[in-house]
N, CA, C and O atoms as a GROMACS GRO file, in nm:
protein
  352
    1MET      N    1  -5.669   7.090  -3.825
    1MET     CA    2  -5.733   6.984  -3.900
    1MET      C    3  -5.831   6.911  -3.808
    1MET      O    4  -5.805   6.896  -3.689
    2THR      N    5  -5.940   6.866  -3.863
    2THR     CA    6  -6.048   6.811  -3.784
    2THR      C    7  -6.033   6.663  -3.753
    2THR      O    8  -6.108   6.611  -3.670
    3GLY      N    9  -5.942   6.594  -3.815
    3GLY     CA   10  -5.932   6.451  -3.798
    3GLY      C   11  -6.013   6.374  -3.899
    3GLY      O   12  -6.018   6.251  -3.894
    4ALA      N   13  -6.078   6.444  -3.992
    4ALA     CA   14  -6.154   6.378  -4.098
    4ALA      C   15  -6.059   6.301  -4.189
    4ALA      O   16  -5.944   6.340  -4.207
    5ASN      N   17  -6.108   6.193  -4.246
    5ASN     CA   18  -6.026   6.112  -4.335
    5ASN      C   19  -5.985   6.193  -4.458
    5ASN      O   20  -6.066   6.265  -4.515
    6PRO      N   21  -5.857   6.180  -4.499
    6PRO     CA   22  -5.813   6.250  -4.619
    6PRO      C   23  -5.877   6.191  -4.745
    6PRO      O   24  -5.909   6.073  -4.750
    7ILE      N   25  -5.893   6.276  -4.844
    7ILE     CA   26  -5.946   6.235  -4.974
    7ILE      C   27  -5.830   6.237  -5.073
    7ILE      O   28  -5.756   6.335  -5.081
    8THR      N   29  -5.813   6.128  -5.148
    8THR     CA   30  -5.699   6.112  -5.237
    8THR      C   31  -5.731   6.154  -5.380
    8THR      O   32  -5.837   6.122  -5.434
    9ILE      N   33  -5.637   6.227  -5.438
    9ILE     CA   34  -5.638   6.259  -5.580
    9ILE      C   35  -5.520   6.184  -5.641
    9ILE      O   36  -5.407   6.198  -5.594
   10GLU      N   37  -5.545   6.107  -5.744
   10GLU     CA   38  -5.442   6.026  -5.808
   10GLU      C   39  -5.381   6.102  -5.925
   10GLU      O   40  -5.452   6.154  -6.011
   11VAL      N   41  -5.247   6.109  -5.927
   11VAL     CA   42  -5.175   6.162  -6.043
   11VAL      C   43  -5.157   6.045  -6.139
   11VAL      O   44  -5.095   5.945  -6.103
   12ILE      N   45  -5.213   6.056  -6.261
   12ILE     CA   46  -5.212   5.941  -6.351
   12ILE      C   47  -5.128   5.961  -6.477
   12ILE      O   48  -5.112   5.867  -6.555
   13GLY      N   49  -5.076   6.080  -6.500
   13GLY     CA   50  -4.992   6.100  -6.617
   13GLY      C   51  -4.993   6.244  -6.662
   13GLY      O   52  -5.067   6.327  -6.608
   14ILE      N   53  -4.912   6.274  -6.762
   14ILE     CA   54  -4.902   6.409  -6.816
   14ILE      C   55  -4.998   6.418  -6.933
   14ILE      O   56  -4.962   6.389  -7.047
   15ASN      N   57  -5.122   6.461  -6.904
   15ASN     CA   58  -5.227   6.459  -7.005
   15ASN      C   59  -5.328   6.572  -6.982
   15ASN      O   60  -5.449   6.548  -6.980
   16GLY      N   61  -5.278   6.694  -6.966
   16GLY     CA   62  -5.367   6.809  -6.950
   16GLY      C   63  -5.464   6.792  -6.835
   16GLY      O   64  -5.424   6.756  -6.724
   17ALA      N   65  -5.593   6.818  -6.861
   17ALA     CA   66  -5.696   6.806  -6.758
   17ALA      C   67  -5.725   6.662  -6.721
   17ALA      O   68  -5.797   6.636  -6.624
   18ARG      N   69  -5.671   6.566  -6.796
   18ARG     CA   70  -5.689   6.424  -6.762
   18ARG      C   71  -5.567   6.368  -6.690
   18ARG      O   72  -5.546   6.246  -6.686
   19SER      N   73  -5.486   6.455  -6.632
   19SER     CA   74  -5.366   6.414  -6.559
   19SER      C   75  -5.396   6.365  -6.418
   19SER      O   76  -5.313   6.298  -6.357
   20PHE      N   77  -5.515   6.398  -6.367
   20PHE     CA   78  -5.554   6.365  -6.230
   20PHE      C   79  -5.686   6.291  -6.232
   20PHE      O   80  -5.772   6.316  -6.317
   21SER      N   81  -5.702   6.200  -6.136
   21SER     CA   82  -5.828   6.125  -6.128
   21SER      C   83  -5.877   6.126  -5.984
   21SER      O   84  -5.802   6.093  -5.892
   22PRO      N   85  -6.002   6.164  -5.965
   22PRO     CA   86  -6.091   6.224  -6.064
   22PRO      C   87  -6.059   6.372  -6.080
   22PRO      O   88  -5.990   6.431  -5.998
   23ASN      N   89  -6.110   6.430  -6.185
   23ASN     CA   90  -6.093   6.573  -6.211
   23ASN      C   91  -6.217   6.624  -6.283
   23ASN      O   92  -6.247   6.579  -6.394
   24PRO      N   93  -6.289   6.718  -6.223
   24PRO     CA   94  -6.263   6.783  -6.094
   24PRO      C   95  -6.292   6.688  -5.977
   24PRO      O   96  -6.359   6.586  -5.993
   25LYS      N   97  -6.241   6.725  -5.860
   25LYS     CA   98  -6.261   6.645  -5.739
   25LYS      C   99  -6.331   6.731  -5.635
   25LYS      O  100  -6.285   6.840  -5.602
   26SER      N  101  -6.443   6.680  -5.583
   26SER     CA  102  -6.515   6.749  -5.477
   26SER      C  103  -6.457   6.708  -5.342
   26SER      O  104  -6.453   6.590  -5.308
   27ILE      N  105  -6.412   6.808  -5.266
   27ILE     CA  106  -6.354   6.783  -5.134
   27ILE      C  107  -6.425   6.873  -5.033
   27ILE      O  108  -6.408   6.995  -5.039
   28PRO      N  109  -6.504   6.815  -4.941
   28PRO     CA  110  -6.569   6.897  -4.838
   28PRO      C  111  -6.464   6.971  -4.754
   28PRO      O  112  -6.352   6.922  -4.737
   29ALA      N  113  -6.501   7.086  -4.703
   29ALA     CA  114  -6.407   7.171  -4.630
   29ALA      C  115  -6.341   7.101  -4.512
   29ALA      O  116  -6.229   7.136  -4.476
   30VAL      N  117  -6.407   7.004  -4.450
   30VAL     CA  118  -6.351   6.939  -4.331
   30VAL      C  119  -6.248   6.832  -4.364
   30VAL      O  120  -6.180   6.783  -4.274
   31HIS      N  121  -6.234   6.794  -4.490
   31HIS     CA  122  -6.143   6.686  -4.528
   31HIS      C  123  -6.014   6.741  -4.589
   31HIS      O  124  -6.018   6.831  -4.673
   32PRO      N  125  -5.899   6.688  -4.546
   32PRO     CA  126  -5.774   6.723  -4.613
   32PRO      C  127  -5.762   6.644  -4.744
   32PRO      O  128  -5.834   6.547  -4.767
   33ALA      N  129  -5.672   6.688  -4.829
   33ALA     CA  130  -5.646   6.618  -4.955
   33ALA      C  131  -5.507   6.556  -4.951
   33ALA      O  132  -5.416   6.608  -4.888
   34VAL      N  133  -5.494   6.443  -5.020
   34VAL     CA  134  -5.366   6.375  -5.040
   34VAL      C  135  -5.352   6.353  -5.190
   34VAL      O  136  -5.445   6.306  -5.255
   35TRP      N  137  -5.237   6.387  -5.245
   35TRP     CA  138  -5.208   6.353  -5.384
   35TRP      C  139  -5.117   6.232  -5.385
   35TRP      O  140  -5.014   6.231  -5.317
   36HIS      N  141  -5.153   6.130  -5.462
   36HIS     CA  142  -5.071   6.010  -5.478
   36HIS      C  143  -5.018   6.006  -5.621
   36HIS      O  144  -5.095   6.016  -5.716
   37ASN      N  145  -4.888   5.992  -5.634
   37ASN     CA  146  -4.826   5.989  -5.767
   37ASN      C  147  -4.823   5.846  -5.821
   37ASN      O  148  -4.735   5.768  -5.786
   38GLY      N  149  -4.920   5.814  -5.906
   38GLY     CA  150  -4.926   5.684  -5.971
   38GLY      C  151  -4.858   5.683  -6.107
   38GLY      O  152  -4.871   5.587  -6.182
   39ASP      N  153  -4.787   5.790  -6.139
   39ASP     CA  154  -4.719   5.804  -6.268
   39ASP      C  155  -4.572   5.760  -6.255
   39ASP      O  156  -4.525   5.733  -6.144
   40ILE      N  157  -4.502   5.753  -6.368
   40ILE     CA  158  -4.360   5.715  -6.367
   40ILE      C  159  -4.269   5.837  -6.358
   40ILE      O  160  -4.147   5.822  -6.349
   41GLU      N  161  -4.326   5.957  -6.360
   41GLU     CA  162  -4.251   6.082  -6.352
   41GLU      C  163  -4.268   6.146  -6.214
   41GLU      O  164  -4.366   6.118  -6.145
   42THR      N  165  -4.173   6.230  -6.175
   42THR     CA  166  -4.186   6.310  -6.053
   42THR      C  167  -4.277   6.430  -6.082
   42THR      O  168  -4.271   6.488  -6.190
   43HIS      N  169  -4.362   6.465  -5.985
   43HIS     CA  170  -4.453   6.578  -6.000
   43HIS      C  171  -4.447   6.667  -5.876
   43HIS      O  172  -4.402   6.623  -5.770
   44HIS      N  173  -4.491   6.791  -5.890
   44HIS     CA  174  -4.492   6.889  -5.781
   44HIS      C  175  -4.622   6.967  -5.795
   44HIS      O  176  -4.634   7.054  -5.881
   45ILE      N  177  -4.719   6.937  -5.709
   45ILE     CA  178  -4.853   6.992  -5.721
   45ILE      C  179  -4.871   7.112  -5.628
   45ILE      O  180  -4.834   7.107  -5.511
   46VAL      N  181  -4.928   7.219  -5.682
   46VAL     CA  182  -4.960   7.338  -5.603
   46VAL      C  183  -5.099   7.388  -5.641
   46VAL      O  184  -5.139   7.381  -5.757
   47LEU      N  185  -5.172   7.439  -5.541
   47LEU     CA  186  -5.296   7.512  -5.572
   47LEU      C  187  -5.256   7.646  -5.632
   47LEU      O  188  -5.157   7.706  -5.590
   48ASP      N  189  -5.331   7.692  -5.730
   48ASP     CA  190  -5.296   7.816  -5.798
   48ASP      C  191  -5.290   7.935  -5.703
   48ASP      O  192  -5.216   8.031  -5.729
   49ASP      N  193  -5.366   7.931  -5.592
   49ASP     CA  194  -5.362   8.043  -5.496
   49ASP      C  195  -5.244   8.033  -5.399
   49ASP      O  196  -5.228   8.119  -5.313
   50GLY      N  197  -5.162   7.927  -5.412
   50GLY     CA  198  -5.043   7.911  -5.328
   50GLY      C  199  -5.069   7.851  -5.192
   50GLY      O  200  -4.975   7.839  -5.112
   51SER      N  201  -5.192   7.813  -5.161
   51SER     CA  202  -5.225   7.765  -5.026
   51SER      C  203  -5.183   7.620  -5.001
   51SER      O  204  -5.176   7.578  -4.886
   52VAL      N  205  -5.154   7.544  -5.106
   52VAL     CA  206  -5.110   7.405  -5.092
   52VAL      C  207  -4.991   7.382  -5.183
   52VAL      O  208  -4.989   7.426  -5.298
   53ASP      N  209  -4.890   7.313  -5.128
   53ASP     CA  210  -4.769   7.279  -5.204
   53ASP      C  211  -4.726   7.140  -5.158
   53ASP      O  212  -4.686   7.123  -5.043
   54THR      N  213  -4.733   7.042  -5.248
   54THR     CA  214  -4.701   6.904  -5.209
   54THR      C  215  -4.551   6.878  -5.197
   54THR      O  216  -4.511   6.778  -5.140
   55GLY      N  217  -4.469   6.968  -5.251
   55GLY     CA  218  -4.328   6.935  -5.268
   55GLY      C  219  -4.318   6.833  -5.380
   55GLY      O  220  -4.419   6.794  -5.438
   56LYS      N  221  -4.198   6.790  -5.412
   56LYS     CA  222  -4.180   6.693  -5.520
   56LYS      C  223  -4.230   6.556  -5.477
   56LYS      O  224  -4.195   6.506  -5.370
   57LEU      N  225  -4.313   6.496  -5.562
   57LEU     CA  226  -4.366   6.361  -5.537
   57LEU      C  227  -4.304   6.265  -5.637
   57LEU      O  228  -4.335   6.270  -5.756
   58ARG      N  229  -4.218   6.179  -5.590
   58ARG     CA  230  -4.157   6.079  -5.677
   58ARG      C  231  -4.260   5.971  -5.710
   58ARG      O  232  -4.362   5.961  -5.641
   59PRO      N  233  -4.236   5.891  -5.813
   59PRO     CA  234  -4.331   5.784  -5.848
   59PRO      C  235  -4.363   5.696  -5.726
   59PRO      O  236  -4.273   5.651  -5.655
   60GLY      N  237  -4.491   5.673  -5.703
   60GLY     CA  238  -4.537   5.590  -5.592
   60GLY      C  239  -4.554   5.662  -5.460
   60GLY      O  240  -4.608   5.606  -5.366
   61ALA      N  241  -4.508   5.787  -5.452
   61ALA     CA  242  -4.515   5.863  -5.326
   61ALA      C  243  -4.650   5.933  -5.312
   61ALA      O  244  -4.720   5.957  -5.411
   62SER      N  245  -4.684   5.966  -5.188
   62SER     CA  246  -4.804   6.044  -5.157
   62SER      C  247  -4.765   6.166  -5.076
   62SER      O  248  -4.669   6.163  -4.999
   63SER      N  249  -4.842   6.272  -5.093
   63SER     CA  250  -4.821   6.392  -5.011
   63SER      C  251  -4.873   6.366  -4.871
   63SER      O  252  -4.947   6.271  -4.847
   64ALA      N  253  -4.833   6.452  -4.780
   64ALA     CA  254  -4.896   6.452  -4.648
   64ALA      C  255  -5.039   6.502  -4.665
   64ALA      O  256  -5.068   6.573  -4.762
   65PRO      N  257  -5.130   6.467  -4.573
   65PRO     CA  258  -5.266   6.523  -4.580
   65PRO      C  259  -5.259   6.676  -4.565
   65PRO      O  260  -5.195   6.727  -4.473
   66MET      N  261  -5.324   6.747  -4.656
   66MET     CA  262  -5.318   6.892  -4.656
   66MET      C  263  -5.457   6.952  -4.651
   66MET      O  264  -5.543   6.917  -4.732
   67PRO      N  265  -5.482   7.044  -4.556
   67PRO     CA  266  -5.612   7.109  -4.552
   67PRO      C  267  -5.632   7.194  -4.676
   67PRO      O  268  -5.540   7.261  -4.724
   68ILE      N  269  -5.754   7.192  -4.728
   68ILE     CA  270  -5.788   7.269  -4.848
   68ILE      C  271  -5.878   7.384  -4.803
   68ILE      O  272  -5.997   7.364  -4.778
   69GLY      N  273  -5.822   7.503  -4.792
   69GLY     CA  274  -5.898   7.617  -4.744
   69GLY      C  275  -6.004   7.665  -4.841
   69GLY      O  276  -6.116   7.700  -4.800
   70THR      N  277  -5.971   7.667  -4.967
   70THR     CA  278  -6.066   7.713  -5.068
   70THR      C  279  -6.062   7.620  -5.189
   70THR      O  280  -5.957   7.563  -5.221
   71ALA      N  281  -6.175   7.606  -5.254
   71ALA     CA  282  -6.180   7.529  -5.378
   71ALA      C  283  -6.112   7.610  -5.488
   71ALA      O  284  -6.103   7.733  -5.479
   72GLY      N  285  -6.065   7.541  -5.591
   72GLY     CA  286  -6.005   7.613  -5.702
   72GLY      C  287  -5.911   7.526  -5.782
   72GLY      O  288  -5.900   7.406  -5.758
   73PRO      N  289  -5.842   7.587  -5.878
   73PRO     CA  290  -5.754   7.512  -5.967
   73PRO      C  291  -5.618   7.481  -5.903
   73PRO      O  292  -5.573   7.550  -5.812
   74TYR      N  293  -5.556   7.375  -5.953
   74TYR     CA  294  -5.420   7.339  -5.913
   74TYR      C  295  -5.346   7.289  -6.037
   74TYR      O  296  -5.407   7.262  -6.140
   75HIS      N  297  -5.213   7.277  -6.026
   75HIS     CA  298  -5.133   7.232  -6.139
   75HIS      C  299  -5.001   7.174  -6.090
   75HIS      O  300  -4.966   7.185  -5.973
   76CYS      N  301  -4.930   7.111  -6.183
   76CYS     CA  302  -4.796   7.059  -6.156
   76CYS      C  303  -4.696   7.166  -6.201
   76CYS      O  304  -4.702   7.212  -6.315
   77THR      N  305  -4.604   7.205  -6.113
   77THR     CA  306  -4.506   7.308  -6.149
   77THR      C  307  -4.402   7.254  -6.246
   77THR      O  308  -4.342   7.332  -6.320
   78ILE      N  309  -4.379   7.124  -6.247
   78ILE     CA  310  -4.282   7.063  -6.338
   78ILE      C  311  -4.342   7.048  -6.477
   78ILE      O  312  -4.272   7.065  -6.578
   79HIS      N  313  -4.470   7.016  -6.483
   79HIS     CA  314  -4.542   6.994  -6.609
   79HIS      C  315  -4.665   7.084  -6.608
   79HIS      O  316  -4.774   7.037  -6.576
   80PRO      N  317  -4.652   7.213  -6.643
   80PRO     CA  318  -4.762   7.309  -6.629
   80PRO      C  319  -4.889   7.276  -6.706
   80PRO      O  320  -4.995   7.332  -6.676
   81SER      N  321  -4.881   7.187  -6.804
   81SER     CA  322  -5.004   7.149  -6.876
   81SER      C  323  -5.094   7.059  -6.790
   81SER      O  324  -5.211   7.040  -6.823
   82MET      N  325  -5.041   7.004  -6.682
   82MET     CA  326  -5.119   6.919  -6.592
   82MET      C  327  -5.202   7.008  -6.500
   82MET      O  328  -5.148   7.077  -6.414
   83VAL      N  329  -5.333   7.007  -6.519
   83VAL     CA  330  -5.421   7.095  -6.443
   83VAL      C  331  -5.537   7.017  -6.383
   83VAL      O  332  -5.584   6.919  -6.440
   84GLY      N  333  -5.581   7.062  -6.267
   84GLY     CA  334  -5.696   7.002  -6.200
   84GLY      C  335  -5.774   7.107  -6.125
   84GLY      O  336  -5.732   7.222  -6.113
   85THR      N  337  -5.891   7.066  -6.076
   85THR     CA  338  -5.977   7.157  -6.001
   85THR      C  339  -6.036   7.086  -5.880
   85THR      O  340  -6.081   6.972  -5.889
   86ILE      N  341  -6.034   7.156  -5.767
   86ILE     CA  342  -6.103   7.110  -5.646
   86ILE      C  343  -6.231   7.190  -5.635
   86ILE      O  344  -6.230   7.313  -5.644
   87THR      N  345  -6.343   7.120  -5.614
   87THR     CA  346  -6.473   7.184  -5.596
   87THR      C  347  -6.523   7.151  -5.456
   87THR      O  348  -6.465   7.068  -5.386
   88ARG      N  349  -6.631   7.214  -5.416
   88ARG     CA  350  -6.693   7.186  -5.286
   88ARG      C  351  -6.820   7.113  -5.306
   88ARG      O  352  -6.888   7.080  -5.209
   0.00000   0.00000   0.00000
C-alpha cells in the first residue's frame, strides 16, 4: 500500500444499487477503500472477483483499509440484492 488516504464507501441500507453511497464510486488505483456500515444491520462486503472481503461489519463498524486491485462490482454476501461498483 502506498500510504494514500483511504476512500470511504458508506453502507446506507438494504436497497439494491442504492445500498451504498456513493454508487458507483471512483477510487484511484493508489487509494485503498474502507466500507463504513451506517446501517442498523450487519453486512459482509466482497468484490465479485474475490479480491476484497471486509468480513462481517456490525452497525457503526468500518473495514480495514483495503487495496483495490481492479475496478468492478461488489455486493453484500448476507443481502445479495445490495450491489455496488468501483470505477477508476
